SEVEXMAR-66913 format. One record per atom (N, C-alpha, C, CB): x negated, y negated, z; atom name. Coordinates in steps of 0.02 Angstrom, whole numbers, plus 50000, padded with zeros to 5 digits. Glycine has a CB too. Example, Ala and Ser with C-alpha at 12.3 -4.5 7.8 and 13.67 -1.06 7.14 Angstrom:
BEGIN
xx,yy,zz,site
49340,50284,50390,N
49385,50225,50390,CA
49340,50165,50390,C
49435,50224,50452,CB
49358,50112,50354,N
49316,50053,50357,CA
49355,49998,50394,C
49296,50030,50286,CB
This chain:
BEGIN
xx,yy,zz,site
38500,45093,34056,N
38514,45024,34073,CA
38546,45019,34143,C
38559,44993,34020,CB
38598,45059,34155,N
38631,45056,34220,CA
38594,45097,34272,C
38704,45080,34214,CB
38579,45065,34328,N
38542,45099,34381,CA
38589,45141,34424,C
38506,45047,34425,CB
38651,45118,34431,N
38699,45153,34473,CA
38736,45205,34431,C
38750,45103,34505,CB
38741,45267,34456,N
38780,45318,34421,CA
38853,45297,34414,C
38775,45386,34457,CB
38883,45313,34358,N
38950,45290,34343,CA
39002,45315,34392,C
38969,45312,34275,CB
38999,45378,34411,N
39049,45406,34456,CA
39046,45374,34525,C
39041,45481,34463,CB
38986,45354,34546,N
38977,45321,34611,CA
39012,45253,34611,C
38902,45312,34627,CB
39006,45217,34556,N
39038,45152,34549,CA
39113,45160,34551,C
39016,45117,34484,CB
39138,45211,34518,N
39210,45225,34516,CA
39236,45239,34586,C
39225,45284,34471,CB
39199,45277,34625,N
39219,45294,34694,CA
39222,45230,34736,C
39170,45345,34725,CB
39172,45187,34727,N
39169,45124,34764,CA
39229,45080,34747,C
39104,45087,34750,CB
39244,45074,34682,N
39300,45034,34659,CA
39365,45063,34686,C
39301,45030,34582,CB
39372,45129,34683,N
39431,45163,34710,CA
39441,45149,34784,C
39427,45237,34698,CB
39386,45153,34821,N
39389,45142,34894,CA
39411,45070,34908,C
39321,45156,34926,CB
39382,45022,34872,N
39400,44952,34881,CA
39473,44940,34863,C
39354,44907,34838,CB
39495,44973,34809,N
39564,44967,34785,CA
39613,44995,34837,C
39572,45002,34719,CB
39597,45053,34863,N
39639,45084,34914,CA
39643,45040,34976,C
39612,45154,34932,CB
39586,45014,34997,N
39582,44971,35055,CA
39625,44909,35045,C
39510,44951,35070,CB
39621,44881,34985,N
39659,44820,34968,CA
39734,44834,34972,C
39640,44794,34899,CB
39754,44889,34942,N
39825,44906,34940,CA
39852,44924,35010,C
39838,44964,34892,CB
39810,44957,35050,N
39830,44974,35118,CA
39838,44910,35159,C
39777,45020,35151,CB
39790,44863,35151,N
39795,44799,35184,CA
39857,44762,35164,C
39733,44757,35169,CB
39872,44766,35100,N
39931,44733,35071,CA
39995,44758,35103,C
39933,44744,34995,CB
39995,44823,35121,N
40054,44853,35153,CA
40055,44840,35228,C
40056,44928,35139,CB
39996,44843,35259,N
39992,44837,35332,CA
40004,44765,35355,C
39924,44861,35356,CB
39979,44717,35317,N
39984,44647,35339,CA
40056,44624,35351,C
39953,44602,35287,CB
40104,44635,35304,N
40173,44615,35318,CA
40204,44651,35377,C
40215,44627,35256,CB
40185,44714,35387,N
40210,44753,35443,CA
40185,44723,35509,C
40188,44828,35438,CB
40121,44705,35511,N
40092,44674,35570,CA
40126,44608,35585,C
40016,44663,35561,CB
40138,44569,35532,N
40170,44504,35540,CA
40242,44513,35565,C
40170,44465,35473,CB
40276,44563,35538,N
40344,44578,35559,CA
40346,44599,35633,C
40375,44632,35515,CB
40299,44642,35652,N
40295,44665,35721,CA
40282,44606,35769,C
40239,44717,35729,CB
40239,44561,35747,N
40224,44502,35787,CA
40286,44459,35797,C
40168,44460,35754,CB
40325,44450,35744,N
40387,44412,35747,CA
40437,44445,35794,C
40417,44404,35677,CB
40441,44511,35791,N
40486,44549,35835,CA
40464,44540,35908,C
40487,44624,35816,CB
40399,44545,35920,N
40374,44536,35988,CA
40388,44466,36015,C
40299,44550,35989,CB
40378,44416,35973,N
40392,44346,35993,CA
40466,44338,36009,C
40371,44297,35937,CB
40509,44366,35967,N
40581,44362,35978,CA
40601,44396,36043,C
40619,44394,35918,CB
40571,44454,36056,N
40584,44491,36118,CA
40563,44449,36178,C
40547,44559,36118,CB
40504,44420,36174,N
40477,44380,36228,CA
40521,44319,36242,C
40405,44357,36211,CB
40543,44286,36189,N
40584,44226,36196,CA
40653,44242,36225,C
40591,44191,36129,CB
40681,44299,36207,N
40747,44318,36232,CA
40745,44336,36306,C
40775,44377,36191,CB
40687,44356,36331,N
40680,44374,36401,CA
40666,44313,36445,C
40624,44424,36410,CB
40641,44259,36416,N
40623,44199,36454,CA
40670,44141,36442,C
40553,44178,36438,CB
C-alpha cells in the first residue's frame, strides 16, 4: 500500500523536526542580535 519506504519517511520527518527546532532557537537569537545592534546604533547617534 505505501509507496514510500518507512525509514525514508522517518528520516524526512526527523530532518524537518530538527530544522524546525533549530529555527525555533535561532530566531530569538537573531531578533535579540538585531535589538542589540539597533541599541548600539542609537547610542552612537
